C-alpha positions as CSV (number, residue, x, y, z in Angstrom):
1,M,-9.5,3.7,14.0
2,A,-7.9,0.3,14.6
3,G,-4.4,0.4,13.6
4,F,-4.1,4.2,13.2
5,R,-1.2,6.0,14.6
6,V,-2.7,9.2,16.4
7,G,-0.8,12.2,14.8
8,F,-0.2,9.9,11.6
9,M,-1.9,12.0,9.2
10,N,0.3,14.9,10.1
11,D,3.1,13.4,9.5
12,V,2.3,12.4,6.1
13,F,0.2,15.4,5.2
14,E,0.8,18.5,6.8
15,D,-2.4,20.2,8.4
16,A,-4.5,17.2,7.7
17,C,-5.8,17.5,11.6
18,V,-8.2,20.5,12.0
19,E,-8.6,21.7,15.6
20,G,-11.6,23.7,16.7
21,W,-14.2,22.8,14.6
22,E,-16.9,21.3,17.0
23,P,-18.3,25.0,17.7
24,L,-18.9,25.1,14.0
25,E,-20.6,22.1,13.9
26,A,-24.3,23.1,15.3
27,A,-24.5,26.0,12.5
28,I,-24.5,23.3,9.5
29,T,-28.0,23.1,8.5
30,G,-29.6,21.1,5.5
31,M,-27.4,18.0,5.6
32,P,-28.9,15.0,4.4
33,D,-27.1,13.3,6.8
34,P,-26.4,15.4,10.0
35,D,-23.3,12.9,11.0
36,D,-21.7,14.6,8.4
37,R,-21.7,18.2,9.6
38,H,-18.4,17.5,11.5
39,V,-16.6,17.3,7.9
40,V,-18.0,20.5,6.7
41,A,-16.9,22.2,9.9
42,A,-14.0,21.1,9.9
43,A,-13.4,22.1,6.0
44,V,-14.5,25.5,6.9
45,R,-12.1,25.9,10.1
46,G,-9.8,24.3,7.9
47,H,-9.6,26.6,5.3
48,A,-10.4,24.1,2.4
49,S,-12.0,24.7,-0.8
50,A,-12.9,21.1,-1.2
51,I,-14.3,17.9,0.4
52,V,-12.8,14.6,-0.8
53,T,-15.4,12.0,-1.0
54,D,-17.0,9.5,-3.0
55,N,-20.6,10.1,-0.9
56,I,-21.0,13.2,-2.7
57,K,-25.0,12.9,-2.6
58,H,-24.6,13.7,1.2
59,F,-22.8,17.2,0.8
60,P,-25.1,19.1,-1.1
61,P,-23.7,22.2,-3.0
62,A,-26.7,24.3,-1.6
63,V,-24.9,23.8,1.8
64,L,-21.3,23.6,0.3
65,E,-21.2,26.6,-1.7
66,P,-22.2,29.7,0.6
67,L,-19.3,28.3,2.5
68,G,-16.9,28.5,-0.6
69,L,-16.8,24.7,-0.6
70,H,-17.3,21.9,-3.6
71,T,-16.8,18.2,-3.2
72,R,-14.2,16.1,-5.4
73,S,-14.7,12.6,-5.8
74,S,-11.6,10.6,-5.2
75,D,-10.9,9.5,-8.5
76,R,-11.1,13.4,-9.7
77,F,-9.0,14.3,-6.9
78,L,-6.1,11.6,-8.0
79,L,-6.8,12.9,-11.4
80,D,-6.2,16.5,-10.7
81,L,-2.7,15.7,-8.7
82,L,-1.7,13.6,-11.9
83,H,-2.5,16.5,-14.3
84,R,-0.8,19.2,-12.0
85,D,2.6,17.1,-11.7
86,P,2.8,13.3,-13.4
87,A,6.3,12.6,-12.4
88,R,5.7,13.3,-8.3
89,A,2.2,11.6,-8.9
90,V,3.9,8.4,-10.4
91,A,6.6,8.3,-7.8
92,C,4.1,8.3,-5.2
93,V,2.3,5.8,-6.4
94,A,5.2,3.8,-6.6
95,Q,6.5,4.2,-3.4
96,T,3.1,3.7,-1.9
97,A,2.7,0.3,-3.6
98,D,6.5,-0.7,-2.4
99,K,5.5,0.4,1.4
100,R,2.5,-1.8,1.5
101,G,3.7,-4.8,4.1
102,H,-0.1,-5.9,5.1
103,P,-0.5,-7.4,2.4
104,P,2.2,-6.6,0.6
105,A,1.5,-5.4,-3.0
106,T,3.4,-4.8,-6.2
107,T,2.5,-2.0,-8.2
108,E,-0.1,-3.7,-10.4
109,E,-2.1,-5.1,-7.6
110,F,-1.8,-1.5,-5.8
111,L,-3.5,0.2,-8.9
112,E,-6.0,-2.7,-9.2
113,S,-7.2,-2.2,-5.6
114,L,-7.4,1.6,-6.2
115,A,-9.5,0.7,-9.4
116,A,-11.6,-1.4,-7.5
117,S,-12.4,1.5,-4.9
118,G,-13.7,3.6,-7.4
119,A,-10.4,5.4,-8.7
120,R,-10.6,4.0,-12.3
121,G,-10.4,6.9,-14.3
122,F,-6.9,7.9,-12.3
123,V,-5.5,4.4,-12.6
124,R,-6.6,4.6,-16.5
125,E,-4.5,7.3,-16.9
126,I,-1.6,6.5,-14.7
127,A,-1.2,2.8,-15.8
128,P,0.6,3.3,-18.9
129,Y,3.7,5.0,-16.9
130,F,4.2,1.5,-15.2
131,E,4.2,-0.3,-18.4
132,S,7.6,-2.2,-19.6
133,G,9.5,0.0,-21.4
134,S,7.7,3.5,-20.4
């Protein structure tokens, strides 16, 4: 990825990078797009329970469920985080918006970009935390 520093994900999200998934890839069958098998193999190797994707149709339950996996849309995933710990979710959104430098963004602009990317439910539920007087 252009501009993506190696190791960045592990810096901000412990265990984000999974190693040793390659031998599992060939065993993943039944995928609509075989180029997505590496995602499932990494999820299995990383002991994940869910694959967060907005491309749900490329990860059929018939393939995932026997492996102990399911999909979560990004909106549903963010909503789950918000419901689990609202204060932390609000702080993360504020911090992320504050750190946006290219281009800079206000919290409102950051929320608009999240909504435009498909996280409408999350934005609808978290936006009131950022309204004046809240």
